[in-house]
Backbone bond lengths (Angstrom), bond angles and torsions (degrees), N, CA, C in turn:
res aa  C-N    CA-C-N  psi(-1)  N-CA   C-N-CA  omega(-1)  CA-C   N-CA-C  phi
1 M - - - 1.457 - - 1.524 110.01 -
2 L 1.315 116.07 128.96 1.459 122.66 176.62 1.525 107.87 -103.74
3 K 1.315 116.05 116.32 1.463 120.64 -175.59 1.520 110.97 -114.19
4 L 1.322 115.29 128.69 1.459 122.48 172.27 1.520 106.78 -105.26
5 D 1.311 115.60 106.29 1.461 121.77 -172.12 1.526 110.44 -102.65
6 Q 1.340 114.85 101.46 1.469 121.45 178.05 1.536 111.86 53.64
7 I 1.331 116.07 43.85 1.460 121.11 -178.03 1.534 109.86 -77.26
8 R 1.317 115.22 133.79 1.464 121.41 172.19 1.522 108.49 -128.05
9 L 1.327 115.77 123.18 1.461 121.78 178.98 1.511 109.05 -109.35
10 E 1.330 115.77 139.88 1.459 120.95 -178.90 1.516 110.11 -135.78
11 Q 1.330 115.46 133.15 1.462 122.96 172.13 1.511 107.83 -142.67
12 G 1.347 116.27 99.56 1.464 119.86 -174.90 1.517 110.08 63.26
13 E 1.340 116.26 -123.03 1.462 121.04 179.35 1.528 112.35 -82.72
14 F 1.321 116.26 -10.78 1.468 120.68 -176.27 1.524 111.12 -79.89
15 Q 1.341 115.38 137.40 1.459 121.27 173.62 1.520 109.74 -138.25
16 L 1.319 115.46 144.92 1.457 121.56 176.50 1.518 108.52 -139.28
17 F 1.332 115.45 132.44 1.455 120.57 179.15 1.523 108.95 -113.68
18 A 1.346 115.96 134.04 1.465 121.19 -179.52 1.520 109.47 -139.70
19 D 1.313 116.28 123.72 1.462 121.76 177.80 1.523 106.91 -142.33
20 T 1.312 116.08 84.67 1.462 120.06 -173.84 1.517 110.67 -157.15
21 V 1.323 114.99 177.11 1.467 122.28 -178.90 1.519 109.10 -127.69
22 F 1.329 116.24 134.87 1.454 122.52 171.36 1.526 107.39 -105.84
23 D 1.324 116.33 115.44 1.465 119.85 179.70 1.520 110.17 -69.19
24 E 1.323 115.63 148.63 1.465 119.75 178.86 1.520 110.20 -74.55
25 G 1.313 115.06 154.92 1.445 121.32 -179.76 1.509 112.15 87.85
26 G 1.333 116.08 140.54 1.453 120.34 177.30 1.515 113.22 78.29
27 I 1.321 115.09 -171.28 1.458 122.25 -174.47 1.524 109.87 -120.11
28 T 1.326 115.64 129.77 1.462 121.78 174.29 1.517 108.47 -113.20
29 A 1.340 116.44 124.74 1.461 121.43 175.54 1.522 108.83 -87.45
30 L 1.328 115.62 138.72 1.457 122.08 177.13 1.521 107.29 -113.72
31 M 1.334 116.23 114.75 1.454 120.89 -174.24 1.527 110.99 -122.51
32 G 1.318 115.01 163.92 1.459 121.65 178.93 1.512 109.51 161.54
33 A 1.316 116.52 163.96 1.454 121.30 -178.73 1.528 110.97 -64.64
34 S 1.322 116.26 160.32 1.464 120.39 175.38 1.525 109.25 -57.84
35 G 1.344 115.19 133.15 1.455 119.75 -179.14 1.516 114.61 83.38
36 S 1.332 116.73 3.89 1.470 119.00 -178.04 1.526 112.54 -76.15
37 G 1.354 116.42 -20.97 1.455 118.94 176.40 1.512 115.24 115.52
38 K 1.323 117.14 16.47 1.468 119.84 -178.99 1.527 111.43 -61.74
39 S 1.335 116.71 -52.09 1.465 120.55 179.98 1.522 110.95 -65.92
40 T 1.324 116.66 -35.25 1.464 121.10 177.95 1.526 110.53 -61.94
41 L 1.321 116.42 -41.66 1.459 120.27 179.08 1.523 110.94 -64.54
42 L 1.338 117.02 -43.33 1.462 119.75 178.08 1.530 110.67 -61.96
43 A 1.347 116.49 -40.32 1.460 120.29 179.12 1.526 111.43 -61.72
44 A 1.318 116.42 -37.51 1.463 119.98 178.69 1.525 111.09 -69.02
45 I 1.332 116.66 -43.57 1.470 119.97 179.10 1.521 110.49 -62.87
46 A 1.342 116.08 -37.48 1.464 120.72 -178.18 1.522 112.93 -78.07
47 G 1.327 117.81 -13.55 1.460 120.47 176.41 1.513 115.68 100.73
48 F 1.322 117.64 10.29 1.459 120.53 -179.18 1.529 112.86 -93.56
49 L 1.325 116.68 -8.93 1.459 121.46 179.22 1.519 108.64 -140.49
50 P 1.346 118.01 113.08 1.469 119.13 -179.93 1.528 110.75 -72.69
51 P 1.329 117.45 135.72 1.459 119.23 177.71 1.524 111.50 -70.05
52 A 1.327 115.82 149.39 1.457 120.21 176.35 1.519 110.89 -73.28
53 A 1.339 116.01 -24.23 1.461 120.99 177.39 1.520 108.18 -158.85
54 G 1.335 115.43 158.72 1.451 121.09 176.42 1.521 114.02 94.79
55 R 1.326 115.06 175.13 1.455 121.77 -177.50 1.520 110.06 -131.53
56 I 1.340 115.68 152.39 1.464 123.12 176.26 1.523 107.55 -118.44
57 T 1.329 116.85 127.01 1.458 120.01 179.03 1.523 110.19 -128.94
58 V 1.328 116.05 149.67 1.463 122.99 173.35 1.525 106.97 -126.18
59 D 1.326 115.94 119.45 1.465 122.15 -177.61 1.525 111.34 51.35
60 G 1.325 115.13 40.12 1.457 120.93 176.24 1.511 115.18 84.97
61 K 1.344 118.04 -7.49 1.466 121.02 179.58 1.525 109.78 -93.58
62 D 1.317 115.84 127.29 1.463 121.03 179.82 1.523 109.56 -74.59
63 I 1.342 116.35 118.09 1.470 120.43 -179.61 1.524 111.69 -112.08
64 T 1.334 117.48 8.77 1.459 121.67 -172.66 1.515 112.87 -53.64
65 D 1.310 116.85 -39.47 1.464 120.81 -174.99 1.524 113.77 -102.60
66 L 1.328 117.15 4.60 1.462 119.73 179.04 1.530 110.73 -75.75
67 P 1.339 118.67 143.03 1.466 120.44 173.11 1.519 110.46 -66.35
68 P 1.331 118.09 157.96 1.466 121.42 -175.75 1.530 113.88 -52.14
69 G 1.327 117.44 -42.24 1.460 120.75 -175.31 1.513 114.47 -67.72
70 E 1.327 117.24 -16.38 1.460 120.67 -177.95 1.526 112.46 -101.40
71 R 1.309 117.32 3.29 1.462 120.34 -179.43 1.530 109.85 -87.92
72 P 1.343 117.50 149.48 1.472 120.58 -176.31 1.526 112.25 -80.66
73 L 1.326 115.80 53.60 1.459 119.77 -176.86 1.516 110.14 -156.03
74 S 1.328 114.35 160.50 1.465 122.44 173.07 1.516 107.81 -124.22
75 L 1.329 116.40 149.02 1.459 121.95 -177.81 1.514 109.48 -122.69
76 L 1.326 115.74 127.45 1.466 121.83 -179.61 1.519 108.39 -114.72
77 F 1.347 115.74 119.07 1.459 121.22 -175.84 1.526 111.32 -89.75
78 Q 1.336 115.11 169.37 1.456 121.51 178.96 1.516 111.94 -64.37
79 D 1.344 117.76 -38.14 1.470 120.25 -175.19 1.532 112.60 -87.29
80 Q 1.336 116.97 4.99 1.469 124.61 174.64 1.530 113.70 72.55
81 N 1.348 118.59 -30.73 1.469 121.71 178.56 1.526 113.34 58.16
82 L 1.320 116.78 40.50 1.463 120.26 172.84 1.522 109.18 -84.96
83 F 1.327 116.43 137.39 1.460 120.43 178.90 1.526 109.24 -81.50
84 P 1.329 117.94 121.67 1.473 120.58 -172.13 1.515 114.10 -65.11
85 H 1.349 118.02 -25.22 1.465 120.84 -176.78 1.523 113.11 -89.38
86 L 1.332 116.47 -4.36 1.460 121.00 179.74 1.524 110.19 -104.71
87 T 1.319 116.06 148.38 1.461 120.16 177.03 1.531 109.80 -70.18
88 V 1.320 115.15 169.41 1.456 120.00 176.67 1.529 110.09 -59.04
89 A 1.323 117.18 -45.10 1.467 120.57 179.76 1.525 111.27 -61.04
90 Q 1.322 116.94 -40.23 1.461 119.87 178.86 1.521 111.26 -68.47
91 N 1.323 117.14 -43.26 1.466 120.16 177.98 1.516 111.04 -58.71
92 V 1.321 116.34 -43.47 1.465 120.20 -179.85 1.524 110.38 -69.71
93 G 1.328 116.62 -38.96 1.461 121.20 -179.96 1.514 113.92 -61.34
94 L 1.341 116.60 -22.84 1.464 119.70 176.77 1.520 111.96 -60.81
95 G 1.328 116.15 -21.21 1.457 119.31 177.03 1.518 112.87 -65.17
96 L 1.329 116.69 -18.35 1.461 121.39 179.61 1.521 112.70 -105.61
97 R 1.350 115.55 -45.10 1.467 118.77 -177.19 1.522 109.90 -144.61
98 P 1.333 117.67 123.94 1.464 120.25 178.30 1.524 112.95 -62.51
99 D 1.349 117.57 -26.05 1.464 120.01 -179.80 1.530 112.25 -88.40
100 L 1.345 116.39 -2.93 1.472 123.52 176.98 1.527 113.76 61.00
101 R 1.322 118.05 19.32 1.458 121.15 175.93 1.519 109.12 -88.67
102 L 1.321 115.34 74.11 1.450 121.12 -173.97 1.525 111.51 -79.98
103 T 1.312 114.98 141.94 1.457 120.23 172.99 1.531 108.84 -76.01
104 S 1.312 116.24 171.62 1.462 120.12 178.16 1.524 111.24 -59.66
105 D 1.331 116.60 -42.52 1.460 120.55 179.19 1.527 111.05 -64.54
106 Q 1.322 116.49 -38.25 1.460 119.93 179.30 1.526 111.70 -67.85
107 K 1.323 116.30 -35.75 1.467 119.61 176.30 1.522 110.85 -65.97
108 I 1.314 116.31 -37.75 1.464 120.29 177.01 1.531 109.53 -63.89
109 A 1.331 116.39 -43.06 1.473 120.53 178.86 1.528 110.57 -63.85
110 R 1.335 116.83 -40.28 1.474 121.05 177.93 1.520 110.95 -61.68
111 D 1.333 116.50 -47.30 1.462 120.03 -179.15 1.525 111.45 -65.93
112 S 1.321 115.90 -32.58 1.460 120.05 179.34 1.520 111.31 -66.91
113 V 1.328 116.53 -41.88 1.462 119.03 -179.09 1.530 110.88 -71.41
114 L 1.340 117.15 -31.99 1.464 119.99 174.26 1.528 110.35 -63.09
115 E 1.325 115.60 -38.99 1.466 119.25 177.53 1.524 110.77 -65.35
116 R 1.340 116.53 -40.46 1.462 120.26 -176.85 1.524 112.05 -64.55
117 V 1.335 117.55 -30.10 1.472 119.34 179.99 1.525 112.04 -97.66
118 G 1.326 117.29 8.89 1.457 120.30 174.35 1.512 115.57 82.70
119 L 1.333 117.44 28.71 1.465 120.95 179.86 1.532 112.23 -117.09
120 T 1.302 116.89 27.86 1.463 120.54 177.82 1.531 110.36 -57.94
121 G 1.338 116.00 131.61 1.459 121.06 178.05 1.512 114.72 82.33
122 M 1.327 118.15 1.95 1.470 121.05 -177.88 1.522 112.87 -108.00
123 G 1.329 116.86 8.62 1.460 120.65 -175.79 1.507 114.71 -61.10
124 N 1.337 118.56 -29.43 1.462 120.69 -177.41 1.531 113.55 -88.06
125 R 1.308 117.30 -1.67 1.464 120.09 179.40 1.527 111.19 -79.53
126 L 1.330 115.82 154.90 1.451 121.38 171.85 1.527 109.03 -90.01
127 P 1.333 117.64 157.02 1.469 119.82 -179.42 1.525 113.67 -53.53
128 R 1.339 117.34 -34.60 1.466 119.35 -178.78 1.526 112.32 -65.68
129 D 1.331 116.61 -18.17 1.462 120.85 -179.91 1.529 112.65 -89.44
130 L 1.319 116.67 1.93 1.459 121.80 -178.93 1.524 110.95 -104.90
131 S 1.315 115.94 153.43 1.458 120.52 170.82 1.527 108.76 -74.24
132 G 1.329 115.64 170.29 1.458 119.35 178.57 1.522 112.06 -59.93
133 G 1.330 115.87 -41.00 1.452 119.47 178.48 1.511 112.51 -65.64
134 Q 1.322 116.93 -38.41 1.463 120.48 178.56 1.521 111.55 -68.01
135 Q 1.334 117.59 -36.52 1.457 120.54 175.16 1.529 110.47 -62.56
136 S 1.333 116.70 -40.92 1.461 120.39 177.14 1.519 110.91 -62.42
137 R 1.335 116.67 -38.73 1.457 120.51 178.54 1.528 110.80 -65.30
138 A 1.332 117.00 -39.74 1.462 120.57 179.23 1.528 110.98 -64.06
139 A 1.327 116.15 -43.07 1.460 119.57 179.16 1.526 111.00 -65.22
140 L 1.322 116.58 -39.14 1.461 120.25 177.00 1.525 110.32 -65.07
141 A 1.338 117.08 -39.72 1.464 120.78 178.82 1.525 110.87 -60.18
142 R 1.318 117.03 -42.76 1.468 120.30 179.32 1.525 111.00 -61.78
143 A 1.331 116.19 -42.70 1.460 119.86 179.25 1.527 110.78 -64.22
144 L 1.320 116.73 -41.35 1.460 120.36 -179.78 1.521 111.65 -66.08
145 L 1.330 116.35 -36.01 1.458 120.24 -176.99 1.524 111.78 -64.89
146 R 1.314 117.22 -24.15 1.464 119.93 179.48 1.530 111.54 -68.00
147 G 1.327 116.24 -22.64 1.454 119.64 174.81 1.516 114.80 69.61
148 R 1.315 117.82 27.29 1.462 120.86 178.66 1.539 109.71 -87.60
149 P 1.330 117.70 144.56 1.470 120.23 -174.33 1.521 114.76 -70.67
150 W 1.345 117.35 -23.91 1.463 121.02 179.37 1.518 109.90 -111.81
151 L 1.342 115.31 136.57 1.459 122.03 177.65 1.530 108.34 -122.46
152 L 1.331 116.27 119.49 1.458 122.48 178.42 1.519 108.55 -104.41
153 L 1.323 116.54 131.15 1.466 120.95 -178.29 1.520 109.83 -126.36
154 D 1.333 115.55 125.49 1.464 120.96 -179.83 1.530 109.08 -104.96
155 E 1.320 116.36 84.35 1.469 123.26 -179.53 1.537 111.95 46.66
156 P 1.315 118.64 52.45 1.464 120.28 -172.34 1.518 114.51 -69.47
157 F 1.328 118.08 -17.88 1.469 120.19 -175.17 1.528 112.53 -115.28
158 S 1.319 117.70 10.96 1.465 120.59 -173.32 1.522 112.87 -67.16
159 A 1.346 117.50 -23.12 1.464 119.96 -179.24 1.527 112.46 -82.70
160 L 1.327 116.93 -6.23 1.456 120.72 -177.98 1.528 111.05 -87.48
161 G 1.322 115.99 153.82 1.450 121.01 174.19 1.517 110.75 -67.01
162 P 1.342 117.71 167.51 1.467 121.32 -175.06 1.526 113.91 -55.12
163 A 1.327 117.80 -44.10 1.463 120.04 -176.79 1.526 111.05 -66.55
164 L 1.339 117.05 -46.09 1.460 120.44 -179.51 1.522 111.02 -67.58
165 R 1.340 116.51 -38.17 1.459 119.08 179.18 1.531 110.38 -63.01
166 S 1.325 116.07 -42.95 1.468 120.29 177.79 1.527 110.52 -61.69
167 E 1.326 116.11 -39.57 1.464 120.56 178.95 1.524 111.16 -62.83
168 M 1.343 116.49 -43.71 1.458 120.46 -178.97 1.525 111.63 -70.36
169 L 1.319 116.94 -36.33 1.462 119.72 177.42 1.530 110.71 -64.13
170 T 1.325 115.82 -39.72 1.459 119.79 177.02 1.520 110.69 -63.73
171 L 1.336 116.37 -43.50 1.469 120.68 177.51 1.526 110.43 -60.93
172 L 1.325 116.74 -43.11 1.466 120.39 179.30 1.523 110.82 -61.99
173 R 1.324 116.70 -46.28 1.461 120.63 -179.52 1.531 111.39 -60.86
174 D 1.327 115.96 -46.74 1.465 119.91 -178.24 1.523 111.04 -67.53
175 T 1.343 116.64 -38.90 1.467 120.49 -179.69 1.517 111.21 -68.01
176 A 1.324 116.80 -42.49 1.462 120.18 178.98 1.518 110.68 -59.65
177 K 1.317 115.85 -39.12 1.465 120.16 -179.76 1.529 111.27 -69.24
178 S 1.341 116.05 -46.27 1.464 119.27 -176.74 1.522 112.60 -71.25
179 E 1.340 116.86 -31.59 1.467 121.06 -178.14 1.529 112.37 -91.38
180 G 1.325 117.51 -7.96 1.455 120.64 -178.23 1.514 113.07 68.96
181 L 1.331 116.47 34.58 1.462 121.06 -177.25 1.527 111.75 -84.68
182 S 1.307 114.80 152.90 1.459 122.48 168.61 1.525 106.69 -105.06
183 V 1.327 117.07 122.63 1.460 121.51 -171.10 1.526 110.40 -119.01
184 L 1.330 115.46 133.54 1.464 122.66 171.73 1.522 106.94 -120.73
185 M 1.339 116.38 114.59 1.465 121.30 -170.34 1.517 111.58 -122.57
186 V 1.323 116.06 120.76 1.459 121.39 173.36 1.524 109.08 -77.73
187 T 1.328 116.26 132.02 1.455 120.37 176.09 1.524 110.16 -149.62
188 H 1.342 115.51 147.56 1.461 121.06 171.74 1.526 111.05 -93.91
189 A 1.324 116.54 -13.31 1.462 121.09 -168.41 1.530 111.28 -98.34
190 P 1.329 118.83 111.97 1.466 120.63 177.51 1.516 112.70 -57.14
191 E 1.350 116.56 -33.39 1.466 118.41 -178.76 1.519 111.73 -66.80
192 D 1.342 117.18 -30.11 1.466 119.60 176.89 1.520 110.66 -68.14
193 A 1.335 115.63 -42.85 1.461 119.91 178.85 1.528 110.43 -62.36
194 R 1.316 116.24 -44.13 1.458 119.90 -178.32 1.529 111.36 -67.39
195 M 1.327 116.50 -27.52 1.455 120.11 -176.98 1.529 112.35 -74.41
196 I 1.323 118.02 -41.63 1.472 118.47 -170.76 1.522 115.33 -130.54
197 A 1.330 119.43 -14.11 1.467 119.91 -171.98 1.527 111.83 -84.93
198 D 1.310 115.98 129.30 1.460 120.89 173.94 1.523 110.57 -72.41
199 R 1.323 114.39 -36.91 1.461 120.74 -178.97 1.524 109.34 -134.73
200 T 1.328 116.03 157.87 1.459 121.14 177.56 1.523 109.34 -135.57
201 A 1.333 115.44 134.86 1.463 121.70 175.27 1.521 107.98 -119.22
202 L 1.316 116.53 138.32 1.463 122.20 -174.87 1.525 109.91 -117.16
203 I 1.334 115.42 135.98 1.463 120.73 172.27 1.516 107.45 -98.09
204 S 1.330 116.05 124.89 1.460 121.01 -178.89 1.517 109.98 -144.48
205 D 1.330 115.97 130.86 1.478 121.51 177.70 1.518 112.23 53.63
206 G 1.344 115.72 41.43 1.454 120.04 174.44 1.508 115.54 78.01
207 V 1.352 117.25 12.18 1.456 120.62 -178.36 1.527 109.33 -131.90
208 L 1.328 116.02 135.16 1.463 121.24 173.83 1.518 109.23 -84.86
209 E 1.332 115.89 118.54 1.456 120.08 176.93 1.530 109.50 -79.47
210 P 1.324 117.94 150.99 1.473 120.73 179.38 1.527 110.66 -61.69
211 P 1.348 117.44 145.15 1.475 120.15 177.74 1.522 111.39 -67.48
212 V 1.339 115.44 142.39 1.458 121.47 177.11 1.526 108.21 -133.51
213 A 1.312 117.20 165.70 1.452 121.53 -179.91 1.526 110.07 -57.53
214 T 1.333 116.17 129.04 1.463 120.66 -172.85 1.525 112.26 -59.94
215 G 1.328 116.98 -47.67 1.453 119.79 -178.48 1.514 112.13 -58.69
216 A 1.333 116.40 -46.51 1.461 120.50 -179.55 1.519 111.62 -64.17
217 L 1.330 116.99 -38.14 1.456 120.61 -178.98 1.525 111.52 -64.97
218 F 1.328 117.34 -44.37 1.461 119.62 -178.23 1.532 111.96 -77.61
219 D 1.315 117.45 -25.53 1.463 119.93 176.16 1.526 111.38 -72.72
220 D 1.326 115.48 -31.21 1.472 120.48 178.98 1.525 108.12 -136.99
221 P 1.347 117.55 75.87 1.467 121.56 -172.38 1.526 113.08 -61.19
222 T 1.315 114.97 142.29 1.453 120.54 171.67 1.530 109.00 -71.61
223 P 1.327 118.40 163.62 1.469 120.05 176.41 1.525 112.43 -54.91
224 A 1.345 116.72 -37.88 1.460 119.85 -179.84 1.523 111.10 -65.97
225 L 1.336 117.19 -41.32 1.458 120.02 178.58 1.519 110.92 -68.35
226 R 1.324 117.83 -39.10 1.456 120.14 176.93 1.523 110.90 -59.39
227 A 1.318 116.40 -41.62 1.464 120.85 179.12 1.519 110.79 -64.98
228 Y 1.333 115.78 -39.33 1.470 119.91 179.41 1.517 111.43 -66.77
229 L 1.314 115.83 -43.12 1.471 120.46 -177.17 1.530 111.95 -74.69
230 G 1.341 115.87 -20.28 1.469 118.81 -179.47 1.495 111.82 75.17
């Protein structure tokens, strides 16, 4: 369980208040208008932005003051953050060791996760030799290799065309289920939330609303969701 306890985030004139719980397991979509604070909230949960007030806990453990690398989560950005001078295998291996001095067992684990995301035999390629979808798969593989129970995604597939985005969303849904991951995914696209999210939470007027079942929310939209959807 990921709990945001009376969290207040501030950046200049911007403020966001969050006091809710994200249950473990499955996928929760995080939606809201541009500038509403979706990415800011993920940055705070991941440890890159200290809250002005409140505490963040995972399974009862307070992680508010922990550095990003010590938190039980991985964060996948929109631009994938692949290093252009490193091979796919090296980029993925960074999920285990920043110095890339992998043991034999770690190399086996790296190759296994590459196979799981459909990149078998592509470990020696550079990112420039991959398609956009393959780059997304490599970034997802690195996040999975870290073995953290929570996976945060900040619109990681938004730059892909509809077919590739649908393919990656399906891969994410199937992987989250098979790996037992808890996923919090920022998206602007209602169709993405409806496709894979078990629950959806909306940021409106500076407040994070509690997550609710995605199907029920879109079948009977709240006033805030109606305003967002137009």
